[in-house]
C-alpha positions in Angstrom: -115.1 -110.9 -92.6 -111.7 -108.4 -91.2 -109.7 -110.1 -88.8 -106.7 -108.5 -87.1 -105.1 -111.2 -84.6 -101.8 -109.8 -82.7 -100.0 -113.1 -83.3 -99.0 -111.8 -86.7 -96.8 -108.7 -87.6 -98.3 -105.2 -88.1 -97.6 -105.1 -91.7 -99.5 -108.4 -92.0 -101.9 -107.9 -89.5 -105.3 -106.7 -90.7 -106.8 -109.4 -92.8 -110.3 -108.9 -95.1 -111.6 -112.5 -96.1 -114.5 -112.7 -98.1 -116.7 -115.5 -99.4 -119.5 -115.4 -102.4 -121.9 -117.7 -103.1 -125.0 -118.4 -105.3 -128.3 -120.8 -105.5 -130.2 -121.4 -108.9 -133.8 -123.0 -108.2 -134.7 -124.3 -111.5 -137.7 -125.7 -110.6 -138.6 -121.7 -110.9 -137.9 -121.6 -114.9 -140.8 -122.2 -117.2 -139.6 -125.4 -118.8 -139.2 -127.5 -116.2 -144.0 -126.8 -115.8 -145.1 -129.3 -117.3 -142.8 -132.3 -115.9 -143.4 -133.9 -113.3 -140.5 -136.1 -112.6 -138.5 -133.8 -109.9 -139.8 -132.1 -107.3 -136.6 -130.0 -107.0 -133.7 -128.9 -108.4 -131.1 -126.4 -107.5 -127.9 -125.6 -108.3 -124.9 -124.2 -106.0 -121.8 -122.6 -105.9 -119.8 -121.2 -104.0 -115.7 -119.3 -103.6 -114.4 -118.3 -100.6 -111.3 -117.4 -98.3 -110.8 -117.9 -94.5 -108.0 -117.4 -92.0 -106.3 -120.2 -89.7 -105.3 -118.0 -86.4 -104.5 -121.0 -84.6 -101.7 -122.2 -87.3 -98.7 -120.1 -85.3 -96.1 -122.3 -83.4 -96.1 -119.4 -80.6 -98.3 -116.6 -80.3 -95.4 -114.3 -81.0 -93.5 -116.2 -82.7 -92.2 -113.4 -85.5 -90.9 -111.2 -82.1 -87.0 -111.7 -82.1 -85.9 -112.3 -78.2 -83.6 -113.5 -76.1 -82.8 -115.4 -73.1 -80.3 -115.7 -70.3 -77.3 -118.4 -71.5 -73.3 -119.1 -70.7 -70.5 -119.2 -72.5 -67.1 -120.0 -71.4 -69.4 -120.4 -67.6 -69.6 -116.4 -68.1 -73.6 -115.8 -67.5 -75.0 -113.7 -70.3 -77.4 -112.6 -72.8 -78.5 -115.2 -76.1 -80.6 -115.4 -78.7 -83.5 -117.8 -78.7 -85.4 -116.9 -81.6 -84.9 -115.7 -84.6 -88.3 -114.0 -85.4 -90.0 -113.3 -88.2 -91.7 -109.7 -89.7 -92.8 -111.2 -93.0 -95.3 -114.1 -90.8 -99.3 -114.2 -91.9 -102.1 -115.8 -91.3 -102.5 -119.6 -92.6 -105.3 -119.4 -95.3 -108.1 -121.9 -97.1 -109.8 -120.9 -100.4 -113.0 -123.4 -101.2 -114.4 -123.4 -104.5 -117.5 -126.1 -103.9 -120.2 -126.7 -106.9 -123.1 -128.5 -106.2 -126.7 -130.3 -106.9 -129.5 -131.1 -105.0 -132.5 -133.0 -106.6 -135.7 -134.5 -105.4 -137.8 -136.7 -107.6 -140.4 -139.7 -107.3 -142.4 -137.8 -105.3 -139.6 -136.5 -103.3 -139.3 -140.3 -102.4 -135.4 -140.0 -103.7 -133.2 -137.0 -102.9 -129.6 -136.6 -104.0 -126.9 -134.3 -103.7 -123.5 -134.3 -105.3 -121.0 -131.3 -104.5 -117.1 -131.1 -106.2 -115.0 -129.1 -104.1 -111.3 -128.0 -104.0 -109.8 -126.8 -100.9 -106.3 -124.8 -101.4 -104.5 -124.2 -98.4 -102.1 -121.8 -98.5 -99.3 -119.7 -96.8 -99.1 -122.8 -94.2 -96.3 -123.1 -91.5 -93.0 -125.3 -92.8 -89.6 -124.7 -91.0 -86.9 -124.3 -93.7 -83.2 -124.4 -93.0 -80.9 -121.4 -91.6 -77.4 -121.1 -92.4 -75.9 -122.0 -89.1 -73.8 -118.9 -89.1 -77.4 -117.0 -88.0 -77.2 -118.5 -85.0 -79.9 -121.2 -85.5 -80.2 -124.1 -87.9 -84.5 -123.0 -89.4 -87.2 -120.7 -89.5 -90.7 -121.4 -89.8 -92.1 -119.4 -92.6 -95.0 -119.4 -94.1 -93.9 -121.0 -97.8 -96.7 -124.9 -97.9 -99.3 -125.3 -99.8 -101.6 -128.4 -100.3 -104.6 -129.2 -102.1 -107.2 -131.4 -101.4 -110.2 -131.8 -104.0 -112.8 -134.4 -104.6 -116.6 -135.3 -105.1 -119.5 -135.9 -101.7 -122.7 -137.6 -102.9 -125.8 -139.1 -100.8 -128.4 -140.5 -101.7 -131.7 -141.2 -99.7 -134.9 -143.5 -100.7 -138.0 -144.0 -99.0 -138.5 -147.1 -100.6 -141.2 -148.1 -98.9 -143.8 -145.5 -97.8 -147.1 -147.6 -96.6 -149.7 -146.7 -93.8 -147.9 -148.3 -91.1 -145.0 -149.0 -92.6 -142.0 -147.0 -93.8 -138.4 -148.3 -95.4 -135.7 -144.9 -95.7 -132.5 -146.2 -97.7 -129.0 -144.2 -97.6 -126.0 -144.4 -98.9 -123.0 -141.6 -99.3 -119.8 -141.5 -100.0 -116.8 -139.2 -100.3 -113.7 -139.5 -103.2 -110.9 -137.5 -101.8 -107.7 -136.6 -103.5 -105.0 -135.0 -101.7 -101.3 -133.3 -103.2 -98.7 -131.3 -101.4 -98.0 -128.2 -103.4 -95.5 -126.5 -102.2 -93.1 -126.3 -99.2 -91.1 -123.8 -99.8 -87.2 -123.7 -100.7 -87.9 -127.9 -99.7 -88.8 -130.5 -101.8 -89.5 -133.4 -99.0 -89.4 -133.6 -95.0 -88.7 -137.4 -94.4 -90.9 -138.0 -91.0 -89.5 -141.5 -89.8 -91.8 -144.4 -91.6 -93.8 -141.4 -93.2 -92.8 -138.6 -95.7 -93.9 -134.8 -96.7 -93.2 -134.4 -100.1 -94.0 -132.2 -103.4 -96.3 -133.9 -105.7 -97.7 -136.6 -102.6 -100.3 -136.9 -100.6 -100.1 -136.4 -96.9 -99.9 -139.2 -94.9 -97.6 -141.1 -97.8 -95.4 -144.0 -96.1 -91.7 -144.3 -96.8 -89.7 -147.4 -96.7 -87.7 -150.0 -97.2 -89.1 -152.1 -100.1 -89.9 -155.7 -99.4 -89.6 -158.4 -101.8 -90.3 -161.6 -99.7 -88.0 -164.3 -98.6 -85.0 -166.2 -100.4 -86.0 -170.0 -100.8 -82.3 -171.2 -100.8 -80.9 -168.9 -97.8 -84.0 -168.3 -95.9 -83.0 -164.2 -95.9 -85.1 -161.7 -96.8 -84.7 -160.0 -99.8 -85.3 -156.0 -99.9 -86.0 -153.4 -102.9 -83.4 -150.5 -103.9 -84.0 -147.0 -104.5 -84.8 -148.4 -108.4 -87.3 -151.6 -107.1 -84.5 -154.3 -107.7 -84.0 -157.1 -105.5 -81.4 -156.4 -103.2 -80.1 -158.6 -99.9 -78.9 -155.1 -98.6 -81.1 -153.3 -96.4 -80.4 -149.5 -96.1 -82.6 -146.4 -95.1 -81.3 -144.7 -98.3 -83.0 -147.4 -100.1 -86.5 -145.9 -98.5 -88.9 -144.7 -101.0 -92.9 -143.4 -101.3 -94.5 -146.1 -103.1 -97.1 -147.8 -100.4 -99.8 -145.4 -100.6 -101.2 -143.2 -97.6 -102.9 -143.2 -94.1 -105.4 -140.9 -95.7 -108.2 -142.7 -97.3 -109.2 -142.2 -101.0 -112.1 -142.8 -100.3 -115.1 -142.5 -97.8 -118.9 -143.3 -97.1 -121.5 -144.8 -95.2 -124.8 -146.7 -95.9 -128.2 -146.2 -93.6 -131.5 -148.4 -93.0 -134.4 -147.0 -91.1 -137.6 -148.7 -90.5 -140.9 -147.5 -88.5 -143.5 -149.6 -87.8 -146.1 -149.1 -86.3 -144.6 -148.1 -83.0 -141.6 -150.1 -83.8 -138.1 -148.3 -85.1 -135.2 -149.4 -86.2 -132.4 -147.9 -87.5 -128.1 -149.6 -88.9 -125.7 -147.8 -89.2 -122.8 -148.7 -92.1 -119.9 -146.8 -92.6 -116.6 -147.7 -94.7 -112.8 -146.0 -95.4 -111.3 -147.7 -98.6 -107.8 -147.5 -100.5 -105.7 -146.9 -96.7 -102.6 -148.5 -95.9 -101.2 -148.0 -92.1 -97.5 -149.3 -91.0 -98.8 -151.8 -88.5 -96.0 -151.9 -85.5 -97.5 -154.6 -84.0 -97.3 -157.6 -86.6 -92.9 -156.1 -86.4 -93.3 -157.8 -83.1 -95.3 -160.3 -83.4 -93.2 -161.3 -86.2 -89.2 -160.7 -85.5 -86.9 -163.4 -85.4 -84.5 -160.8 -84.1 -82.9 -162.1 -80.7 -85.5 -160.1 -78.7 -87.7 -162.7 -77.1 -90.0 -160.2 -74.5 -93.2 -160.4 -77.1 -95.5 -163.0 -78.2 -95.1 -164.2 -81.3 -97.9 -164.8 -84.3 -98.4 -168.7 -84.5 -97.7 -168.5 -88.4 -94.2 -168.2 -87.2 -94.6 -172.5 -85.8 -95.3 -173.5 -89.1 -94.1 -170.8 -91.7 -90.7 -169.8 -90.6 -88.1 -170.6 -93.2 -86.6 -174.2 -92.0 -85.0 -175.5 -95.3 -83.7 -174.6 -98.8 -86.3 -174.7 -100.9 -89.1 -174.0 -98.4 -91.6 -171.0 -99.9 -92.7 -168.6 -97.1 -92.9 -164.6 -96.3 -91.1 -165.5 -93.1 -87.4 -165.2 -92.7 -85.4 -167.8 -90.6 -84.7 -167.4 -87.2 -81.6 -165.5 -86.9 -81.4 -162.7 -89.6 -82.4 -159.3 -88.3 -85.9 -158.2 -88.7 -86.3 -154.9 -90.4 -88.5 -152.4 -90.6 -90.0 -152.0 -94.4 -92.9 -152.3 -96.3 -93.6 -155.6 -95.1 -95.5 -153.9 -92.5 -97.4 -151.6 -94.1 -101.2 -153.1 -94.2 -104.1 -152.6 -96.0 -106.1 -150.6 -93.6 -109.6 -150.9 -95.6 -112.5 -151.9 -93.5 -116.7 -151.9 -93.6 -117.4 -151.2 -90.0 -121.5 -152.1 -89.1 -121.1 -148.9 -87.1 -124.5 -149.1 -84.7 -128.2 -150.6 -84.7 -131.0 -149.6 -82.5 -134.0 -151.0 -82.1 -136.9 -149.4 -80.1 -140.7 -149.3 -79.3 -143.1 -146.4 -77.9 -145.6 -146.7 -75.8 -148.3 -144.5 -76.3 -150.6 -145.0 -73.4 -154.6 -144.6 -74.6 -155.6 -142.6 -71.4 -152.4 -140.7 -71.1 -151.9 -139.1 -67.7 -150.8 -135.5 -67.7 -147.6 -135.9 -66.3 -146.4 -138.8 -69.0 -147.7 -139.0 -72.8 -145.4 -141.4 -74.0 -142.5 -143.2 -73.4 -139.7 -145.2 -75.3 -137.9 -148.1 -74.7 -134.6 -149.3 -77.3 -131.8 -151.0 -77.3 -128.4 -150.2 -79.2 -125.3 -152.1 -79.9 -122.3 -149.7 -81.2 -119.4 -151.8 -83.4 -120.8 -154.6 -83.8 -118.7 -156.4 -86.7 -115.6 -155.0 -88.9 -114.7 -156.5 -92.2 -111.5 -155.9 -93.3 -107.9 -157.9 -93.9 -106.0 -155.4 -91.6 -104.2 -157.6 -88.9 -104.2 -155.5 -85.9 -105.4 -154.7 -83.3 -108.2 -151.8 -85.0 -107.7 -150.7 -88.5 -109.8 -147.3 -87.4 -107.3 -144.7 -86.4 -105.9 -141.0 -88.1 -102.3 -142.0 -87.4 -99.8 -143.4 -89.4 -98.0 -145.9 -87.1 -100.3 -149.0 -85.3 -98.6 -149.5 -81.7 -100.9 -150.9 -79.8 -103.8 -148.1 -79.4 -106.9 -149.5 -77.5 -109.4 -150.2 -80.3 -113.1 -149.2 -81.1 -115.4 -151.6 -77.9 -117.9 -153.3 -78.5 -120.8 -152.0 -76.5 -124.4 -152.4 -75.6 -127.3 -150.0 -74.4 -130.4 -150.1 -73.1 -132.4 -146.7 -72.8 -136.1 -145.3 -71.6 -136.7 -141.8 -72.9 -140.3 -140.5 -71.1 -142.7 -138.2 -73.0 -143.4 -135.6 -70.3 
């Protein structure tokens, strides 16, 4: 593939990306002729690179630009963008090795893939000397690696004349790592941080140790993890997980009996944590009373010396800390659908059959998350509208 995008300076404008793949059908080999367990065995491998033309912050950011300005009340022309003649496309190099199996008379099907995705030349802002007239310059300096394993298994548990039951499970294990930020080692982003060696989405906060039984004051952690009563942003640490799950998966059930069909879908995300900004306001002991409070505060807020609780005494300043980083792992009953197909014995010329069906979406969720909804792609939970529970009835007509 040859890409020549105009957003790139002329010296880096022409880009050639390539991909190569191979597939080995093992069933065609002689040593598989006498076996009857496997019906399909394939080994796959591929390697290739693609470019990202949408990575630029502006279409022609490589050009030094000027605009209207003033100095001491006198109008003039001033630099507005430093430009960068070294701009180039972001790219992703992908390596994939997989295997496909079918066995038990094709009633069981299994797929496994191992992948490495290296995102290279990602744009990141680098600091500039103010003598240049600017404070930062966006450059192709960052690198991120995603690697992991994807698995899928589908089995026809029952295959009788009028009854078929199929079970399926799938899952993906992901490891994410920031490998380079150019001249930087980290980029703090409020309650999160991008740091070399850590995954994207890492939390960055002061550690919360608990409540002092003697005084009711909150106990925090210093930069080394030792207890302290002093709250300071200088003690922020990145040891509280990430909002990108390390495992995602699902399970399906499909049943057909004569004209009746049933399908169910479950999904899950594990080893994921989010900053529950909602709980901060529900549990705040500050003077601000504009927010509803958790009912636990009536019985669990520290009252007297010796009380063992995680709710500090009224009058102490509630701070953003790791207390608000909560487990957002979940299992969700995503979908259930039931249908019946009517097939008239003497169908008319216009209607051959019709199917009546009903389904429910987001029926149940099992989670330790205390906010509105654990299933969000962002770091901070701020009262986003949760996934709605919906019920639908439909009619499909086959003409």
